N, C-alpha and C positions, 0 to 999 in steps of 0.2 A: 502430384499432389503437394500443396502449400502447407509450410509448416503453421499448424495453429497457436497462437499464443494469445494465453487468457490472463486478460490484468486484472487481478481481485483487490481492490482497494476501497478508499474511502471517499471524501469529498476532493482530496488530491490528487485520485484517479478521476474522478467524475469530470473535475476539470471546475472547481468554485473559483470564480473571482470576485475578492474582497472589494476593488474599486466599485464595482458595478452589483453586486450581490446576485448576480448570475453567472454564467455559467460560460467561461473561454468557447469560443467556436473553433472548428475542426483545424483550423489554421495555428491556433496555438496550445492546444490541451497537446500534453506529451507523448500520450499512446498515439494520437493521430502523427504526431510528429517523427513517433517512432516507425509508425506505417511506411511513411514518404523515405525514409532514411533506409529501410529494410527492402523496401521495393515489392515487388511482386510475387515473389516466393514465399513471401510471408504474409498470413493473414493475422490482425491485430483484433481481438477480441474486447471489448470495453466491457467491463461491470465493476464499475465506481459510485459505491453509494455513499452520499454525506451522513455522517454518525456512525459510519459502520465500526465495529469493534472484532478482534481476534474471536471472542467467546463468550464476551457479557452480553446479557439481555438488559436494553435500557430500560428502565421503571418510564420515564416520558415518553419515548418511542417505539415503537414495536418493528419487529424483523431487523433489528440492527445486529445481531449476532453472525457473526461470519462463520460460525460453526453450524448454525441452524441451517445454511442457504449453500454452503461449499458443495454438496453434493447434485441437488439439484441444478447449481451454474455448472458445475464440472458435464452431468451426464448431456447438459443441452447442449453443450458446444462438444460434445465428442465428433472426434478423437482430438485429443488435446497434445500435443508435442511439450510445451512448456506453461507452467504457470508462475506467473509473478505474482506474489502477494505484498502487497505496502500497505500494513496496518499498524497500528499504535497511538497514532495520534489521540485519537478518541479514548482508548484504553485508560489514558492517564486522568480521566475527567475524576474530581474529588468524590462525586455520589458512586463510584463503584468502588471505592476505598482499597486499591489495589496497589501493590508496589512496584517497580521495573523487574523484580523477578518473579512476580506473578504474573506480569501481561508476559514475558518471556514464556511461562509454562501454558497460557493462555495461546500463543504462538504454537508453541508444541502440538497441543491438542489440535487445533486446526491442520498443521502440517500432517499428522499422522491419520485423521480422518480423509484429507484429500490423497492421500498415498492408499489408503485402502479402498477409494473407488475405483480399483482395477479397471472396471471397463470403460472408463472414460479415456483412459491412456493409450494413445497408441502405440502399438503393439505389446499393452498390458504392463508399460514400464514407466512407473512416475517420474517426473522432471520438475524440481521447482529450483526458481531463485526467490530468494527472501532478501528485499530491500527494506532497509532501514529506514523510516521517514526523517525530513530534515527537521531537525529540534525544533522544540515551541521557543521562541526568543521571551527574555524574562520579562519585557515591556506586556505582553500578554495581559496579564492581570490589572493592568491600567486603562483596559478597551470595555467595551461593553460583554463582548465576550467572554472576559473574565470571571463576571457574574455567575454564569452558568457553567463554566469548566470547573472553576473553583480554584484551592491554591494547589500550589506544588508540581502543577504539570510539569512546567518547564524544567525543573530539576529530573523526574522521572522521564521525560522524553531524552535529556543526555544520557541516560544509564540505559537505556535501550539497546547502543548499538555494542555495548559487551555481552549482554545477555542473549542478543539477537545471534551473534556469531556463534555462541557457545551450543544453542541451540540448533543452528544449521548445520555446524558440526556433527552434533550426535545423530540428527536425522539426514545427513547424507544430501542436503541442500545446497545448491548455490550462493553464494550472498554478495551483496552490495551493500553499503552504507553511504547514502544519498550524500552526507555531510561530508563525504570526503572526494565529491568530484562538483559540490553545487559551490561557486563561490557567490551566487545571487543571494542577497539577503533574502527569508520571508518578508510579505508586503508589510508597509507600515501602518495598516489600518487594526488588523487584530495579531499580528506577529505571528501566525502559524500556516497561512496558506502560500503556496507558491504564485510567485509572479509570474508574467507572461516568460521572464528572463529565465527565469527557474524551472519553468516547463521544457525550454528550449535545451539546457544544459543536462537534465536530466534525460532527454531523450537521447542524447548525442552520447552519454556516457550507457545507457540502456543499449542503444543500437551496436555499440563495440563489444558488453558483455553477451548479448546475443548471439552474435557472430560466435563469440570464443564456444557456448555452449551447443549450437544447434549447427 
């Protein structure tokens, strides 16, 4: 039986392309590139949703709290060998009024709920990889998306790595900071979404990390 890897994230997992306003196709998304690199012994399950947060309910758009969806998501894909969580970019939005430390606590809640969904895990053993998303570049505030994201998102995103590392250690999760493996900058349109090159680099780093875990 193949190793089932569930990729739970936001628009950067869904594959949003800022250049077109659409979605990267299967030849460019990091999830699909990861599938190609890992091969037939692995099954990559894409669960990316634009706007998704760790635990915050968005007053503008419904259904975006990862905490609300993680149980049915895990159960619909069981048995799961590895859950990859890459969230936090949307949590920095000004309308949530949350600090990096509170975003970290949101991640902790999400992890604990995922680990408690025992029936979803292969052999009942939770296995989670926390990935810190690429930092939001300072220039985002000067773009159209800056008006809806609000101020301070870039600074909060830069503080997530330290918070997530502590949470990962506390909850016995694997950890990877995308900022340490990506040399490609975010796109030059909204300054927060991965470019095609970024997707490729993330897939390469994750393929190595996954092989260490499974």
